[in-house]
VMD Tcl script that draws the C-alpha trace (Angstrom):
set ca {
  {5.48 5.17 28.92}
  {5.27 8.25 31.10}
  {8.18 9.76 32.93}
  {6.69 10.43 36.34}
  {8.65 10.35 39.57}
  {7.39 10.43 43.13}
  {9.06 11.35 46.34}
  {10.37 8.48 48.49}
  {7.53 9.02 50.91}
  {5.01 8.71 48.08}
  {2.73 11.27 49.77}
  {2.93 13.96 47.08}
  {1.76 13.78 43.48}
  {4.33 12.71 40.87}
  {6.38 15.37 39.13}
  {7.14 15.46 35.42}
  {10.92 15.82 34.79}
  {10.24 17.99 31.72}
  {8.20 20.32 33.92}
  {11.08 20.57 36.40}
  {13.51 21.38 33.58}
  {11.13 24.07 32.27}
  {10.99 25.50 35.80}
  {14.79 25.58 36.02}
  {15.00 27.31 32.62}
  {12.34 29.84 33.66}
  {9.93 28.73 30.93}
  {7.12 27.73 33.29}
  {4.15 30.12 33.72}
  {4.10 32.02 37.02}
  {1.04 30.20 38.40}
  {2.56 26.81 37.66}
  {5.92 27.87 39.12}
  {4.20 28.97 42.31}
  {2.36 25.64 42.57}
  {5.63 23.79 42.11}
  {7.37 25.90 44.75}
  {4.46 25.36 47.15}
  {4.68 21.61 46.59}
  {8.42 21.72 47.27}
  {7.74 23.13 50.74}
  {6.02 19.88 51.71}
  {8.34 17.55 49.79}
  {12.05 17.56 50.72}
  {12.87 15.36 47.72}
  {11.29 17.86 45.33}
  {12.90 20.74 47.18}
  {16.36 19.19 46.78}
  {15.68 18.51 43.10}
  {14.70 22.13 42.48}
  {17.74 23.43 44.36}
  {20.02 21.18 42.31}
  {18.42 22.34 39.07}
  {18.74 25.98 40.05}
  {22.39 25.51 41.05}
  {23.25 24.04 37.65}
  {24.87 26.65 35.46}
  {24.64 24.85 32.12}
  {20.95 24.21 31.41}
  {21.59 22.73 27.95}
  {24.05 20.22 29.39}
  {21.49 19.38 32.09}
  {18.83 18.65 29.45}
  {21.31 16.53 27.50}
  {22.15 14.55 30.64}
  {18.46 14.04 31.43}
  {17.84 12.87 27.86}
  {20.83 10.50 28.00}
  {19.70 9.09 31.35}
  {16.17 8.51 30.01}
  {17.53 6.78 26.91}
  {19.80 4.58 29.03}
  {16.90 3.71 31.31}
  {14.70 2.80 28.33}
  {17.49 0.66 26.86}
  {18.01 -1.16 30.16}
  {14.29 -1.75 30.66}
  {13.97 -3.09 27.11}
  {16.95 -5.39 27.68}
  {15.47 -6.61 30.98}
  {12.09 -7.19 29.34}
  {13.69 -9.18 26.51}
  {15.70 -11.20 29.02}
  {12.61 -11.97 31.09}
  {10.74 -12.95 27.95}
  {13.57 -15.26 26.89}
  {13.73 -16.89 30.32}
  {9.98 -17.43 30.19}
  {8.68 -15.25 32.97}
  {6.13 -13.74 30.63}
  {4.92 -17.17 29.45}
  {4.72 -19.25 32.64}
  {2.22 -21.70 31.10}
  {4.90 -24.30 30.31}
  {6.44 -24.29 33.82}
  {3.85 -26.62 35.42}
  {4.10 -29.02 32.49}
  {7.88 -29.13 32.77}
  {7.71 -29.84 36.48}
  {5.08 -32.54 35.93}
  {7.16 -34.25 33.24}
  {10.30 -34.15 35.38}
  {8.40 -35.55 38.35}
  {7.02 -38.37 36.19}
  {10.54 -39.17 34.92}
  {11.87 -39.34 38.46}
  {9.04 -41.65 39.58}
  {9.43 -43.88 36.51}
  {13.20 -44.04 37.03}
  {12.71 -45.01 40.66}
  {10.21 -47.74 39.72}
  {12.47 -49.14 36.97}
  {15.52 -49.20 39.24}
  {13.52 -50.84 42.00}
  {12.06 -53.48 39.61}
  {15.43 -54.49 38.12}
  {17.40 -54.22 41.37}
  {15.06 -56.34 43.45}
}
mol new
graphics top color blue
foreach p $ca { graphics top sphere $p radius 0.5 }
foreach p [lrange $ca 0 end-1] q [lrange $ca 1 end] { graphics top cylinder $p $q radius 0.2 }
display resetview
C-alpha cells in the first residue's frame, strides 16, 4: 500500500508524505527541493501543506503525528475491509441465490394460501 496523496483538483502528480517531511526537515537534496517548491506554485493544496510543515516547530512530534495518523488509517481500513468481508460484499455470489430462494418461498406461500383458502 503506497501513501500517495493528490491535490483536490487532481491535476498535479501525487506527493509522498515522507518526501514532504524530509523537505520540512531540510533533508531533501536541493534539486528535489526546488522541484517540490516549483510544484507548490501550481498547487495551492501542496503550497498550504508545505507552509504548515515549515511553521511547525517540533519536527519529531510532527513525524510522530504522521505515523500515528497512518497507523490509525490502516487500522480503520482493515476494520472496514473485515466488516465488508463479513457482510458479504466481497463474495456477492450467494446474493442472487438468496433472492431467488426468497422469491420462490413467497410464490409457494402465495399458492398454498390461495389453494387452501379458496
